[in-house]
C-alpha positions, 0 to 999 in steps of 0.5 A: 854844069851838066845835070848828069852831075846829079847822078855822078854825085849819087853814084859816087856816094851811094854806089851799091845802094838800090837806085831804080826799082820796079815795084818791090824789086830792085833793078839797078844800083847807083853804080849800075845806073851811072854805068848804063847811062854812060854806055848809052851815051857813048852809043848815042854820041857815035852819030849826030852832034851835041844839041840833037833832040832825043825823043822818049815815048813811053809809059812809066818804065825804069829805062826812062831814068837811065835814058834821061841821064844818058841823053844829058851825058851825051849832051843831047836834049831830052824830049819826053812824049806823053804816052797817052797821045794819039800816034799822029799827035806824037809824030807832031812833037817828033817832027817839030823838035827835029828829033834824031831818034826816038826810044819807045816802049814796046807797046807804042813802037809799032804805031809810032813807026807807022807815022814817022820817018825818024828811027824808033828804037824799042826799049826791049829791042836787041839794038837798045841792049847792044848799046849797053855793050858800048864803052862808057863815055867820059863824063861831060865836063864843059857843058854850058849851064844855059844849053838846052837840056829838056824840051817840054811840049805844052800847048796854047789855045790853038792846041798845037804843041809848043816846046818850052826850052828848059836849060840845065840851069832852069832844071837845077833852079827847079831842083834846088827850089824843091829841096828848099821848099817842099821835101828833104829826102835822103838816101833812105827815101823813095820817089814813087812814080804814080803820075807820068814820068813824061811830065811832073813825076819825071821833072822830080827825078833830079832832086831825088837822085841828087839826094840818093833817093830811090826811084820806084816805078809801079809794075802796072806802069800807071797809077793804081791807088791800091798798088801805090799805097802798097809800094808806100808800105814797102819803100822807105820815106816815100814821096810822090807827085800826083794830080788832084784826081789821083789824091782823091782816088787814094782817099776813096780806098778807105785805107789808112796812110802807109807809115812810109808815105811822107810827102804827096805833092799835088798839082796840075789841076784844081783841088777843090777845098772839100777834097783837100779837107777830106785828104787831110782827114784821111792821111794827115799833113803830108800834102804840098801844093805846087802851082807851075807850068811847063814854062816855069817847071813845077815852080811858081807858087806853093803851099808847104805841109805846115800851111795846110794845118789848120788852114782856112778855106781861103788858104786851102783854096789858094795856090800859096805864095812865091817859091824860092828863087822866083818873083811872082806878080799879078798885073793888069791889062796895061802891065801895071801892078794890080792892087791887093785882091784885084784880078789880073794876069799872073807873071813870074821871073827867075832862073827856073823860067824857060828861055822861049819856045822851040823855033817859035819866036812869035809865041815866045814874044807873046809870052816873055815880055820884059823879063817876065813869063806871062802865064795866061792865068788870071789870079789875085794876091791877098794881104797875106801874100797868098795867090788865088787862081781865078780863071784860066785865060787860055781856056785850057781844061785840066782833066785828071792832071792832063791839059786838054785844049778846047780848040784842038777838039773843036777843030776835029769835031768841025771835020765831021760833015754833020757838025756845023758848029762846035764849042768845047768848055770844061766844067767842074767834076768831083773825080776828074777836077774837070771834064770836057763838054762839047756843044754841037750844032748839027745832026751827027750822033754821039757814037759817030762823034766818039768814033770820029774823035778816037781816030784823030786825037787821044782818048782822054781828050774826048768830050764826056758829054755832048749837048746839042743846041740850035746855035752858039751864043756869040757877041757882036764880033761873032766870037762865041761867048764861052761864059754863057755856055758854062753858065748853062752847065751850072 
């Protein structure tokens, strides 16, 4: 089974209905979308081989939808690249994936062509438009469901991106779980892409396409709370995936819930209980929480709409219970099951779990053990089956829904000649969920550190504060005690 069948079914059933919208304006019908995807697939198939990786680096744009299905129709692998990354970070993903071709937005193309030898094609270029003149290819008929469909780049404590290998079967399991657990759209509904389509919002394209729900891309190509609410006033049966910080910004507008806004799935970072209560008061019981990872996309545990109604603080502070088709457990360091309320590592298994990391057998072996995905997150189950996250053992900082990996920032800081030592931690923040704090041993001034970082990594990874110390606390083995640094921030 090939995920192109999802679009094929929608186009067959809803041909002349609107499929893709830019703001309030219809861009493509379902028949248009299918035709364009098949034409692009033909042009892609003229070079290379099935299984080739095709990268897409763009802020939210309508072309992402057609490219996703075109790449699958050509039996290639979709490799989305976070548009917020520094060009050098994008190049690392392109190089690691062995991408044969990169499609990029006009804004990103110039910087990307300067750092990679892989062909980069702008989405407004004559060459891209020429692809739409090709003869439509045949629909893929014999794709192995276990073949690679999406290479989702995530990172571990080293900050070096790793490609989680997601098959057509993985993504269909995610699709079915979403429609079973969280939302029940039809052809009179809409998916509004407020969050990046390179991540969570893009992963939710298949379930909504399967049901014939229109894809709505904001004209700003990013998240603007007022624009998002305006779109939810206009488009029927609106649903969206948003990071917790985005939900907070909706509440801060002071506007009532649009009558057409039916579902907001929130995840990708901590949602504090007080913030959730304010959101429920402002918009009512439209919220769904998910806990997942790129390695088990969007599908480990969750809280449904009804679970939020009259919920205790303990329930609102949890990440819910196991999703459809997924086994979830908490294990001790020795691998044995933890008792109720005992903290251990969260593990899961099911058809949604990746097959491993791209060309990284060591990382795969560390993460997939005896059929279970080891998430690296610490948590505990209560007697009612609710899972609560207690800590992230990998020290990832999640700010505004984006993962920031401390060691990556630390290594760049240590390249500065006036920095002797550096340690990066996250601390709770009411607006961003968490922010990055850097402890510095050295004499480098803050403006110099900002300039140094902005030349090497993405802006959103830059520390919000620098704290200068004489030395970093360490244990007898010389390991920095991040716990003590976090305690200094309380």
